[in-house]
N, C-alpha and C positions, 0 to 999 in steps of 0.2 A: 368396335371400341371396348367392348367388356372385358376383353382379353388383358386390357392395361389398368382397368380399376377393380380393386377389392370389393368396394361397395358400389351400390347403385339406388337410385331412389326407392324402388320396390323392396331391397333387403332393408334399408332403413327404415321404411315405414312398418315393414314386418317385425323389425326386431322386438323381442320381448325383454325385459329387464326384471329380474328377481328383487322383490321388495322385503328388507329386513328391517328390525326394530330402530336402527337408526338411518333409514333410506331416504332418499331424495323424494321430493313432491312428484308423482307421477303426472300431474298435470304441467308442472314446470319442464318435464323431461319432454312431453308430449308437444309442449308448444315451442321448445327448441328444435325438437327433431323435425317439426314442420317446417321450421326456416332453413335448416339445413337440406331436407327433401327439396324445396324449391331451388335452392343453390344448385343441387345435384341435377335437377331436370334442365336448368338453365345449361349448365354446364355441357351435359350430356348432348344436348341440342348443338351447342357451339362446337363441341368436339366433332358430332358428326358431320355438320357443315364444312369444318376444316378440312377433315378425310376426304370428302367430296370433291371439294375444289381442288385438294391436292390430285386427287385420281384425276380430274378433268384437266387439270395442268399438264400433268405428265403425258396424257394423250395427246393435247396441243402440241407439245413440244417434240413427241414422236412424229406427229404428222408434219411438223415443219421441218424437221431433220431429214424426213424422207423427201419432202419438197426441194431442199438444198441438193441433196443428192441429185435427185433428178435433174434440176437446173445445172447443175456442174456437168452433168453427162451430155446434155444438150448443148454445152459450150464448144 
């Protein structure tokens, strides 16, 4: 999954921002990034689940296709 995303929850968590004279509030940035990290963690979990389900279904299709071939051969 990581091949598809440029960011991960860990990369977001470890991101450092430079602060200048007119910079944003570090606390506000941290609070917002905490929300983004939680969303990424949920998204990563869902993506992993979808990939696993896709893999399982492809295997099931291949198994059923092999069964169909075998049944046709027995007719």
